[in-house]
N, C-alpha and C positions, 0 to 999 in steps of 0.2 A: 466673179468667182475665179480664183487662180487654180489652174490645173497644171500638174507637173508629173513627170515620170520619176518615181522615187529612185530608180536606178541611176538617173541622170543627176538628181539632187545630191545623193550621197555616193561617195566613191565606192567602188566595188569591194574594197577591203573592210568596210564598216557594215556590220550586220544591222539590219533595220527591221522593225516590226510595228505595225499600226494596231493599237489597242486602246480602248477606252477614250477615244477622241484625241489621242496624242500619238506622235511618232517617236518611238524609242529607237535611239541610234547608239549602237555600241552597248557597252555595259552600263553606263551611268548617265548618258545625255538624253534629254527628252525635249521635243519640239511641240509646242501647243499654239494653236491659232485662237486668238481672242478677238471678239468683235466689240466695238464701243458704239453703242446706239445713242450716246448723249451728244453727238456732234451737232453744231448749229446748222440749220438749213436742211435737216433731215438726212444728211449723208451718214454713211456708216464707215467708221475707220476700222481697219483690221490690222492686228499686230501679231507677229510671231514671237513667242517667248522661248528662249533657250534656257533650260534648267540643267544643272549638273555641276560637279566639281570642276575647278579650273585646271584641267589636265591638257596634255597635248592633243588628245582626241577631241576635247571640247573646242579648242581653237581651230582644229582642222574642219570640224563640222560647221562652226561659225563662219569660217572663210568660204566654204562651199555654199552656205546659205546666202551670204552677202553677195556672192557672185551671181546668184540667180535673180535677185530683186534690185530694183532701183531704190536707194535709200536717200531720204532727204531730211 
């Protein structure tokens, strides 16, 4: 389980709200965590999905998210 402080994940100038299993960031961007139980060996892969129009805010949030996780 990944635990994080929302205030550290999202810059203080972006309004965030957690509702309905998703983190709404700003006006139009939503982050969702998806679990994939079909991995071989019984392991669970977890993915974070970024949804929203490709605006400057989207790219700011994506860059902040990428800086928090190791991507391979």
